[in-house]
PQR file with spaces between the fields and no chain letter, atoms N, CA, C, O and H, PARSE charges and radii, in Angstrom:
ATOM       1  N    UNK     1     -39.985  -25.345    5.028 -0.4000 1.5000
ATOM       2  CA   UNK     1     -39.050  -24.244    4.967 -0.0000 2.0000
ATOM       3  C    UNK     1     -38.845  -23.618    6.346  0.5500 1.7000
ATOM       4  O    UNK     1     -37.744  -23.163    6.655 -0.5500 1.4000
ATOM       5  N    UNK     2     -39.849  -23.587    7.149 -0.4000 1.5000
ATOM       6  CA   UNK     2     -39.742  -23.004    8.481 -0.0000 2.0000
ATOM       7  C    UNK     2     -38.825  -23.838    9.370  0.5500 1.7000
ATOM       8  O    UNK     2     -38.027  -23.280   10.123 -0.5500 1.4000
ATOM       9  H    UNK     2     -40.744  -23.957    6.898  0.4000 1.0000
ATOM      10  N    UNK     3     -38.925  -25.154    9.296 -0.4000 1.5000
ATOM      11  CA   UNK     3     -38.062  -26.023   10.093 -0.0000 2.0000
ATOM      12  C    UNK     3     -36.601  -25.856    9.689  0.5500 1.7000
ATOM      13  O    UNK     3     -35.722  -25.833   10.551 -0.5500 1.4000
ATOM      14  H    UNK     3     -39.574  -25.608    8.685  0.4000 1.0000
ATOM      15  N    UNK     4     -36.334  -25.743    8.410 -0.4000 1.5000
ATOM      16  CA   UNK     4     -34.967  -25.533    7.930 -0.0000 2.0000
ATOM      17  C    UNK     4     -34.418  -24.215    8.458  0.5500 1.7000
ATOM      18  O    UNK     4     -33.262  -24.143    8.876 -0.5500 1.4000
ATOM      19  H    UNK     4     -37.048  -25.762    7.709  0.4000 1.0000
ATOM      20  N    UNK     5     -35.234  -23.182    8.439 -0.4000 1.5000
ATOM      21  CA   UNK     5     -34.819  -21.874    8.928 -0.0000 2.0000
ATOM      22  C    UNK     5     -34.512  -21.912   10.420  0.5500 1.7000
ATOM      23  O    UNK     5     -33.528  -21.319   10.861 -0.5500 1.4000
ATOM      24  H    UNK     5     -36.173  -23.240    8.099  0.4000 1.0000
ATOM      25  N    UNK     6     -35.331  -22.593   11.196 -0.4000 1.5000
ATOM      26  CA   UNK     6     -35.117  -22.708   12.641 -0.0000 2.0000
ATOM      27  C    UNK     6     -33.832  -23.480   12.934  0.5500 1.7000
ATOM      28  O    UNK     6     -33.071  -23.099   13.823 -0.5500 1.4000
ATOM      29  H    UNK     6     -36.131  -23.075   10.838  0.4000 1.0000
ATOM      30  N    UNK     7     -33.587  -24.552   12.199 -0.4000 1.5000
ATOM      31  CA   UNK     7     -32.351  -25.324   12.378 -0.0000 2.0000
ATOM      32  C    UNK     7     -31.145  -24.471   12.017  0.5500 1.7000
ATOM      33  O    UNK     7     -30.135  -24.481   12.721 -0.5500 1.4000
ATOM      34  H    UNK     7     -34.205  -24.862   11.476  0.4000 1.0000
ATOM      35  N    UNK     8     -31.253  -23.736   10.922 -0.4000 1.5000
ATOM      36  CA   UNK     8     -30.168  -22.855   10.485 -0.0000 2.0000
ATOM      37  C    UNK     8     -29.872  -21.794   11.546  0.5500 1.7000
ATOM      38  O    UNK     8     -28.706  -21.574   11.875 -0.5500 1.4000
ATOM      39  H    UNK     8     -32.073  -23.728   10.350  0.4000 1.0000
ATOM      40  N    UNK     9     -30.883  -21.141   12.083 -0.4000 1.5000
ATOM      41  CA   UNK     9     -30.687  -20.138   13.117 -0.0000 2.0000
ATOM      42  C    UNK     9     -30.095  -20.734   14.390  0.5500 1.7000
ATOM      43  O    UNK     9     -29.256  -20.113   15.043 -0.5500 1.4000
ATOM      44  H    UNK     9     -31.830  -21.319   11.816  0.4000 1.0000
ATOM      45  N    UNK    10     -30.534  -21.931   14.736 -0.4000 1.5000
ATOM      46  CA   UNK    10     -29.998  -22.611   15.924 -0.0000 2.0000
ATOM      47  C    UNK    10     -28.505  -22.887   15.753  0.5500 1.7000
ATOM      48  O    UNK    10     -27.724  -22.676   16.681 -0.5500 1.4000
ATOM      49  H    UNK    10     -31.215  -22.436   14.206  0.4000 1.0000
ATOM      50  N    UNK    11     -28.112  -23.350   14.587 -0.4000 1.5000
ATOM      51  CA   UNK    11     -26.689  -23.619   14.327 -0.0000 2.0000
ATOM      52  C    UNK    11     -25.880  -22.323   14.397  0.5500 1.7000
ATOM      53  O    UNK    11     -24.783  -22.306   14.955 -0.5500 1.4000
ATOM      54  H    UNK    11     -28.746  -23.521   13.833  0.4000 1.0000
ATOM      55  N    UNK    12     -26.410  -21.249   13.839 -0.4000 1.5000
ATOM      56  CA   UNK    12     -25.702  -19.967   13.885 -0.0000 2.0000
ATOM      57  C    UNK    12     -25.550  -19.478   15.318  0.5500 1.7000
ATOM      58  O    UNK    12     -24.475  -19.014   15.699 -0.5500 1.4000
ATOM      59  H    UNK    12     -27.301  -21.262   13.386  0.4000 1.0000
ATOM      60  N    UNK    13     -26.603  -19.573   16.115 -0.4000 1.5000
ATOM      61  CA   UNK    13     -26.546  -19.117   17.511 -0.0000 2.0000
ATOM      62  C    UNK    13     -25.548  -19.959   18.307  0.5500 1.7000
ATOM      63  O    UNK    13     -24.791  -19.419   19.114 -0.5500 1.4000
ATOM      64  H    UNK    13     -27.476  -19.950   15.806  0.4000 1.0000
ATOM      65  N    UNK    14     -25.542  -21.261   18.091 -0.4000 1.5000
ATOM      66  CA   UNK    14     -24.598  -22.141   18.801 -0.0000 2.0000
ATOM      67  C    UNK    14     -23.164  -21.806   18.385  0.5500 1.7000
ATOM      68  O    UNK    14     -22.273  -21.764   19.234 -0.5500 1.4000
ATOM      69  H    UNK    14     -26.157  -21.700   17.436  0.4000 1.0000
ATOM      70  N    UNK    15     -22.932  -21.569   17.102 -0.4000 1.5000
ATOM      71  CA   UNK    15     -21.581  -21.224   16.641 -0.0000 2.0000
ATOM      72  C    UNK    15     -21.106  -19.893   17.216  0.5500 1.7000
ATOM      73  O    UNK    15     -19.953  -19.762   17.625 -0.5500 1.4000
ATOM      74  H    UNK    15     -23.656  -21.603   16.413  0.4000 1.0000
ATOM      75  N    UNK    16     -21.994  -18.916   17.246 -0.4000 1.5000
ATOM      76  CA   UNK    16     -21.622  -17.616   17.822 -0.0000 2.0000
ATOM      77  C    UNK    16     -21.316  -17.768   19.313  0.5500 1.7000
ATOM      78  O    UNK    16     -20.354  -17.182   19.809 -0.5500 1.4000
ATOM      79  H    UNK    16     -22.931  -19.022   16.914  0.4000 1.0000
ATOM      80  N    UNK    17     -22.119  -18.540   20.022 -0.4000 1.5000
ATOM      81  CA   UNK    17     -21.867  -18.773   21.444 -0.0000 2.0000
ATOM      82  C    UNK    17     -20.538  -19.471   21.682  0.5500 1.7000
ATOM      83  O    UNK    17     -19.806  -19.121   22.608 -0.5500 1.4000
ATOM      84  H    UNK    17     -22.901  -19.016   19.619  0.4000 1.0000
ATOM      85  N    UNK    18     -20.224  -20.460   20.847 -0.4000 1.5000
ATOM      86  CA   UNK    18     -18.947  -21.161   20.982 -0.0000 2.0000
ATOM      87  C    UNK    18     -17.786  -20.211   20.701  0.5500 1.7000
ATOM      88  O    UNK    18     -16.774  -20.248   21.402 -0.5500 1.4000
ATOM      89  H    UNK    18     -20.819  -20.744   20.095  0.4000 1.0000
ATOM      90  N    UNK    19     -17.921  -19.369   19.690 -0.4000 1.5000
ATOM      91  CA   UNK    19     -16.864  -18.406   19.371 -0.0000 2.0000
ATOM      92  C    UNK    19     -16.637  -17.415   20.491  0.5500 1.7000
ATOM      93  O    UNK    19     -15.495  -17.103   20.827 -0.5500 1.4000
ATOM      94  H    UNK    19     -18.743  -19.339   19.121  0.4000 1.0000
ATOM      95  N    UNK    20     -17.711  -16.919   21.068 -0.4000 1.5000
ATOM      96  CA   UNK    20     -17.586  -15.990   22.193 -0.0000 2.0000
ATOM      97  C    UNK    20     -16.942  -16.682   23.391  0.5500 1.7000
ATOM      98  O    UNK    20     -16.121  -16.084   24.085 -0.5500 1.4000
ATOM      99  H    UNK    20     -18.639  -17.172   20.795  0.4000 1.0000
ATOM     100  N    UNK    21     -17.307  -17.929   23.636 -0.4000 1.5000
ATOM     101  CA   UNK    21     -16.708  -18.671   24.743 -0.0000 2.0000
ATOM     102  C    UNK    21     -15.220  -18.888   24.552  0.5500 1.7000
ATOM     103  O    UNK    21     -14.446  -18.771   25.501 -0.5500 1.4000
ATOM     104  H    UNK    21     -17.975  -18.415   23.072  0.4000 1.0000
ATOM     105  N    UNK    22     -14.817  -19.201   23.337 -0.4000 1.5000
ATOM     106  CA   UNK    22     -13.383  -19.406   23.053 -0.0000 2.0000
ATOM     107  C    UNK    22     -12.622  -18.095   23.203  0.5500 1.7000
ATOM     108  O    UNK    22     -11.537  -18.071   23.784 -0.5500 1.4000
ATOM     109  H    UNK    22     -15.446  -19.296   22.565  0.4000 1.0000
ATOM     110  N    UNK    23     -13.183  -16.999   22.683 -0.4000 1.5000
ATOM     111  CA   UNK    23     -12.516  -15.699   22.828 -0.0000 2.0000
ATOM     112  C    UNK    23     -12.397  -15.301   24.296  0.5500 1.7000
ATOM     113  O    UNK    23     -11.358  -14.789   24.714 -0.5500 1.4000
ATOM     114  H    UNK    23     -14.065  -17.017   22.212  0.4000 1.0000
ATOM     115  N    UNK    24     -13.441  -15.528   25.076 -0.4000 1.5000
ATOM     116  CA   UNK    24     -13.392  -15.203   26.504 -0.0000 2.0000
ATOM     117  C    UNK    24     -12.312  -16.024   27.200  0.5500 1.7000
ATOM     118  O    UNK    24     -11.588  -15.505   28.050 -0.5500 1.4000
ATOM     119  H    UNK    24     -14.285  -15.943   24.736  0.4000 1.0000
ATOM     120  N    UNK    25     -12.200  -17.299   26.846 -0.4000 1.5000
ATOM     121  CA   UNK    25     -11.193  -18.162   27.443 -0.0000 2.0000
ATOM     122  C    UNK    25      -9.779  -17.671   27.119  0.5500 1.7000
ATOM     123  O    UNK    25      -8.914  -17.651   27.994 -0.5500 1.4000
ATOM     124  H    UNK    25     -12.788  -17.720   26.156  0.4000 1.0000
ATOM     125  N    UNK    26      -9.544  -17.277   25.871 -0.4000 1.5000
ATOM     126  CA   UNK    26      -8.226  -16.760   25.483 -0.0000 2.0000
ATOM     127  C    UNK    26      -7.897  -15.470   26.226  0.5500 1.7000
ATOM     128  O    UNK    26      -6.775  -15.292   26.701 -0.5500 1.4000
ATOM     129  H    UNK    26     -10.247  -17.293   25.160  0.4000 1.0000
ATOM     130  N    UNK    27      -8.866  -14.578   26.325 -0.4000 1.5000
ATOM     131  CA   UNK    27      -8.624  -13.296   26.985 -0.0000 2.0000
ATOM     132  C    UNK    27      -8.412  -13.498   28.486  0.5500 1.7000
ATOM     133  O    UNK    27      -7.560  -12.842   29.085 -0.5500 1.4000
ATOM     134  H    UNK    27      -9.777  -14.722   25.939  0.4000 1.0000
ATOM     135  N    UNK    28      -9.176  -14.394   29.090 -0.4000 1.5000
ATOM     136  CA   UNK    28      -9.075  -14.646   30.529 -0.0000 2.0000
ATOM     137  C    UNK    28      -7.717  -15.246   30.894  0.5500 1.7000
ATOM     138  O    UNK    28      -7.160  -14.921   31.942 -0.5500 1.4000
ATOM     139  H    UNK    28      -9.869  -14.926   28.603  0.4000 1.0000
ATOM     140  N    UNK    29      -7.183  -16.117   30.038 -0.4000 1.5000
ATOM     141  CA   UNK    29      -5.924  -16.797   30.334 -0.0000 2.0000
ATOM     142  C    UNK    29      -4.693  -16.043   29.845  0.5500 1.7000
ATOM     143  O    UNK    29      -3.574  -16.513   30.050 -0.5500 1.4000
ATOM     144  H    UNK    29      -7.636  -16.381   29.187  0.4000 1.0000
ATOM     145  N    UNK    30      -4.864  -14.904   29.214 -0.4000 1.5000
ATOM     146  CA   UNK    30      -3.734  -14.139   28.686 -0.0000 2.0000
ATOM     147  C    UNK    30      -2.943  -13.510   29.828  0.5500 1.7000
ATOM     148  O    UNK    30      -3.526  -13.082   30.824 -0.5500 1.4000
ATOM     149  H    UNK    30      -5.773  -14.523   29.047  0.4000 1.0000
ATOM     150  N    UNK    31      -1.624  -13.450   29.689 -0.4000 1.5000
ATOM     151  CA   UNK    31      -0.820  -12.796   30.730 -0.0000 2.0000
ATOM     152  C    UNK    31      -1.073  -11.289   30.716  0.5500 1.7000
ATOM     153  O    UNK    31      -1.516  -10.741   29.707 -0.5500 1.4000
ATOM     154  H    UNK    31      -1.150  -13.797   28.880  0.4000 1.0000
ATOM     155  N    UNK    32      -0.793  -10.629   31.825 -0.4000 1.5000
ATOM     156  CA   UNK    32      -0.991   -9.173   31.857 -0.0000 2.0000
ATOM     157  C    UNK    32      -0.054   -8.473   30.877  0.5500 1.7000
ATOM     158  O    UNK    32       1.031   -8.968   30.573 -0.5500 1.4000
ATOM     159  H    UNK    32      -0.433  -11.074   32.645  0.4000 1.0000
ATOM     160  N    UNK    33      -0.485   -7.333   30.397 -0.4000 1.5000
ATOM     161  CA   UNK    33       0.279   -6.576   29.417 -0.0000 2.0000
ATOM     162  C    UNK    33       1.470   -5.908   30.084  0.5500 1.7000
ATOM     163  O    UNK    33       1.315   -5.218   31.092 -0.5500 1.4000
ATOM     164  H    UNK    33      -1.367   -6.931   30.644  0.4000 1.0000
ATOM     165  N    UNK    34       2.648   -6.107   29.532 -0.4000 1.5000
ATOM     166  CA   UNK    34       3.868   -5.502   30.059 -0.0000 2.0000
ATOM     167  C    UNK    34       4.194   -4.289   29.197  0.5500 1.7000
ATOM     168  O    UNK    34       4.618   -4.440   28.051 -0.5500 1.4000
ATOM     169  H    UNK    34       2.774   -6.668   28.713  0.4000 1.0000
ATOM     170  N    UNK    35       4.003   -3.095   29.733 -0.4000 1.5000
ATOM     171  CA   UNK    35       4.196   -1.875   28.951 -0.0000 2.0000
ATOM     172  C    UNK    35       5.661   -1.606   28.639  0.5500 1.7000
ATOM     173  O    UNK    35       5.953   -0.786   27.769 -0.5500 1.4000
ATOM     174  H    UNK    35       3.659   -2.972   30.664  0.4000 1.0000
ATOM     175  N    UNK    36       6.595   -2.271   29.322 -0.4000 1.5000
ATOM     176  CA   UNK    36       8.018   -2.093   29.013 -0.0000 2.0000
ATOM     177  C    UNK    36       8.341   -2.620   27.609  0.5500 1.7000
ATOM     178  O    UNK    36       9.306   -2.180   26.985 -0.5500 1.4000
ATOM     179  H    UNK    36       6.358   -2.937   30.030  0.4000 1.0000
ATOM     180  N    UNK    37       7.537   -3.556   27.121 -0.4000 1.5000
ATOM     181  CA   UNK    37       7.773   -4.095   25.788 -0.0000 2.0000
ATOM     182  C    UNK    37       7.376   -3.115   24.691  0.5500 1.7000
ATOM     183  O    UNK    37       7.700   -3.344   23.525 -0.5500 1.4000
ATOM     184  H    UNK    37       6.753   -3.914   27.628  0.4000 1.0000
ATOM     185  N    UNK    38       6.684   -2.029   25.032 -0.4000 1.5000
ATOM     186  CA   UNK    38       6.194   -1.086   24.042 -0.0000 2.0000
ATOM     187  C    UNK    38       6.929    0.250   24.084  0.5500 1.7000
ATOM     188  O    UNK    38       6.500    1.205   23.437 -0.5500 1.4000
ATOM     189  H    UNK    38       6.422   -1.843   25.979  0.4000 1.0000
ATOM     190  N    UNK    39       8.012    0.334   24.823 -0.4000 1.5000
ATOM     191  CA   UNK    39       8.730    1.595   24.920 -0.0000 2.0000
ATOM     192  C    UNK    39       9.556    1.840   23.659  0.5500 1.7000
ATOM     193  O    UNK    39      10.058    0.911   23.027 -0.5500 1.4000
ATOM     194  H    UNK    39       8.360   -0.442   25.349  0.4000 1.0000
ATOM     195  N    UNK    40       9.677    3.100   23.322 -0.4000 1.5000
ATOM     196  CA   UNK    40      10.448    3.528   22.166 -0.0000 2.0000
ATOM     197  C    UNK    40      11.924    3.245   22.408  0.5500 1.7000
ATOM     198  O    UNK    40      12.469    3.636   23.441 -0.5500 1.4000
ATOM     199  H    UNK    40       9.269    3.855   23.836  0.4000 1.0000
ATOM     200  N    UNK    41      12.571    2.576   21.475 -0.4000 1.5000
ATOM     201  CA   UNK    41      13.984    2.233   21.654 -0.0000 2.0000
ATOM     202  C    UNK    41      14.860    2.999   20.667  0.5500 1.7000
ATOM     203  O    UNK    41      15.736    3.764   21.071 -0.5500 1.4000
ATOM     204  H    UNK    41      12.129    2.258   20.636  0.4000 1.0000
ATOM     205  N    UNK    42      14.622    2.792   19.379 -0.4000 1.5000
ATOM     206  CA   UNK    42      15.485    3.408   18.377 -0.0000 2.0000
ATOM     207  C    UNK    42      14.681    3.628   17.105  0.5500 1.7000
ATOM     208  O    UNK    42      13.855    2.795   16.732 -0.5500 1.4000
ATOM     209  H    UNK    42      13.911    2.171   19.051  0.4000 1.0000
ATOM     210  N    UNK    43      14.922    4.738   16.449 -0.4000 1.5000
ATOM     211  CA   UNK    43      14.216    5.013   15.207 -0.0000 2.0000
ATOM     212  C    UNK    43      14.995    4.442   14.024  0.5500 1.7000
ATOM     213  O    UNK    43      16.193    4.176   14.118 -0.5500 1.4000
ATOM     214  H    UNK    43      15.594    5.414   16.752  0.4000 1.0000
ATOM     215  N    UNK    44      14.297    4.264   12.923 -0.4000 1.5000
ATOM     216  CA   UNK    44      14.921    3.785   11.689 -0.0000 2.0000
ATOM     217  C    UNK    44      15.153    4.966   10.767  0.5500 1.7000
ATOM     218  O    UNK    44      14.326    5.874   10.682 -0.5500 1.4000
ATOM     219  H    UNK    44      13.324    4.481   12.846  0.4000 1.0000
ATOM     220  N    UNK    45      16.275    4.947   10.081 -0.4000 1.5000
ATOM     221  CA   UNK    45      16.615    6.015    9.144 -0.0000 2.0000
ATOM     222  C    UNK    45      16.580    5.447    7.730  0.5500 1.7000
ATOM     223  O    UNK    45      17.194    4.420    7.440 -0.5500 1.4000
ATOM     224  H    UNK    45      16.947    4.209   10.150  0.4000 1.0000
ATOM     225  N    UNK    46      15.850    6.137    6.856 -0.4000 1.5000
ATOM     226  CA   UNK    46      15.774    5.741    5.453 -0.0000 2.0000
ATOM     227  C    UNK    46      16.720    6.636    4.664  0.5500 1.7000
ATOM     228  O    UNK    46      16.702    7.859    4.803 -0.5500 1.4000
ATOM     229  H    UNK    46      15.352    6.971    7.092  0.4000 1.0000
ATOM     230  N    UNK    47      17.540    6.011    3.841 -0.4000 1.5000
ATOM     231  CA   UNK    47      18.511    6.738    3.035 -0.0000 2.0000
ATOM     232  C    UNK    47      18.046    6.781    1.586  0.5500 1.7000
ATOM     233  O    UNK    47      17.324    5.893    1.134 -0.5500 1.4000
ATOM     234  H    UNK    47      17.555    5.017    3.729  0.4000 1.0000
ATOM     235  N    UNK    48      18.464    7.822    0.855 -0.4000 1.5000
ATOM     236  CA   UNK    48      18.140    7.898   -0.564 -0.0000 2.0000
ATOM     237  C    UNK    48      19.136    7.076   -1.371  0.5500 1.7000
ATOM     238  O    UNK    48      19.975    6.377   -0.802 -0.5500 1.4000
ATOM     239  H    UNK    48      19.050    8.543    1.222  0.4000 1.0000
ATOM     240  N    UNK    49      19.045    7.157   -2.686 -0.4000 1.5000
ATOM     241  CA   UNK    49      19.889    6.331   -3.558 -0.0000 2.0000
ATOM     242  C    UNK    49      21.373    6.659   -3.413  0.5500 1.7000
ATOM     243  O    UNK    49      22.226    5.815   -3.688 -0.5500 1.4000
ATOM     244  H    UNK    49      18.364    7.725   -3.148  0.4000 1.0000
ATOM     245  N    UNK    50      21.686    7.884   -2.983 -0.4000 1.5000
ATOM     246  CA   UNK    50      23.081    8.310   -2.799 -0.0000 2.0000
ATOM     247  C    UNK    50      23.532    8.148   -1.351  0.5500 1.7000
ATOM     248  O    UNK    50      24.540    8.725   -0.942 -0.5500 1.4000
ATOM     249  H    UNK    50      20.994    8.570   -2.760  0.4000 1.0000
ATOM     250  N    UNK    51      22.791    7.369   -0.585 -0.4000 1.5000
ATOM     251  CA   UNK    51      23.054    7.106    0.830 -0.0000 2.0000
ATOM     252  C    UNK    51      23.015    8.367    1.685  0.5500 1.7000
ATOM     253  O    UNK    51      23.675    8.442    2.720 -0.5500 1.4000
ATOM     254  H    UNK    51      21.973    6.900   -0.917  0.4000 1.0000
ATOM     255  N    UNK    52      22.243    9.349    1.251 -0.4000 1.5000
ATOM     256  CA   UNK    52      22.014   10.547    2.045 -0.0000 2.0000
ATOM     257  C    UNK    52      20.733   10.384    2.850  0.5500 1.7000
ATOM     258  O    UNK    52      19.875    9.567    2.515 -0.5500 1.4000
ATOM     259  H    UNK    52      21.706    9.288    0.409  0.4000 1.0000
ATOM     260  N    UNK    53      20.616   11.167    3.906 -0.4000 1.5000
ATOM     261  CA   UNK    53      19.444   11.086    4.767 -0.0000 2.0000
ATOM     262  C    UNK    53      18.192   11.456    3.983  0.5500 1.7000
ATOM     263  O    UNK    53      18.173   12.452    3.261 -0.5500 1.4000
ATOM     264  H    UNK    53      21.313   11.831    4.178  0.4000 1.0000
ATOM     265  N    UNK    54      17.136   10.637    4.132 -0.4000 1.5000
ATOM     266  CA   UNK    54      15.861   10.924    3.470 -0.0000 2.0000
ATOM     267  C    UNK    54      14.736   11.113    4.476  0.5500 1.7000
ATOM     268  O    UNK    54      13.994   12.094    4.425 -0.5500 1.4000
ATOM     269  H    UNK    54      17.152    9.827    4.719  0.4000 1.0000
ATOM     270  N    UNK    55      14.622   10.146    5.401 -0.4000 1.5000
ATOM     271  CA   UNK    55      13.503   10.200    6.345 -0.0000 2.0000
ATOM     272  C    UNK    55      13.830    9.378    7.591  0.5500 1.7000
ATOM     273  O    UNK    55      14.545    8.378    7.519 -0.5500 1.4000
ATOM     274  H    UNK    55      15.225    9.349    5.443  0.4000 1.0000
ATOM     275  N    UNK    56      13.298    9.814    8.730 -0.4000 1.5000
ATOM     276  CA   UNK    56      13.464    9.076    9.980 -0.0000 2.0000
ATOM     277  C    UNK    56      12.116    8.569   10.444  0.5500 1.7000
ATOM     278  O    UNK    56      11.169    9.344   10.582 -0.5500 1.4000
ATOM     279  H    UNK    56      12.717   10.626    8.788  0.4000 1.0000
ATOM     280  N    UNK    57      12.023    7.267   10.686 -0.4000 1.5000
ATOM     281  CA   UNK    57      10.772    6.639   11.131 -0.0000 2.0000
ATOM     282  C    UNK    57      10.865    6.374   12.625  0.5500 1.7000
ATOM     283  O    UNK    57      11.900    5.943   13.134 -0.5500 1.4000
ATOM     284  H    UNK    57      12.792    6.638   10.574  0.4000 1.0000
ATOM     285  N    UNK    58       9.768    6.639   13.314 -0.4000 1.5000
ATOM     286  CA   UNK    58       9.766    6.376   14.748 -0.0000 2.0000
ATOM     287  C    UNK    58       8.782    5.293   15.084  0.5500 1.7000
ATOM     288  O    UNK    58       8.638    4.930   16.251 -0.5500 1.4000
ATOM     289  H    UNK    58       8.928    6.990   12.901  0.4000 1.0000
């Protein structure tokens, strides 16, 4: 039972290390964030059943 547990823990540690390595690679190769893509442009207007103003979403 001890050998099985050690093998199981080794597999988990290797998988976590591989996952962290892949995430680091994705983050390292990502382009810089362009804040112009996040600027407020236009709000949405929700109308009621009679096409009257109900709510404005930003």
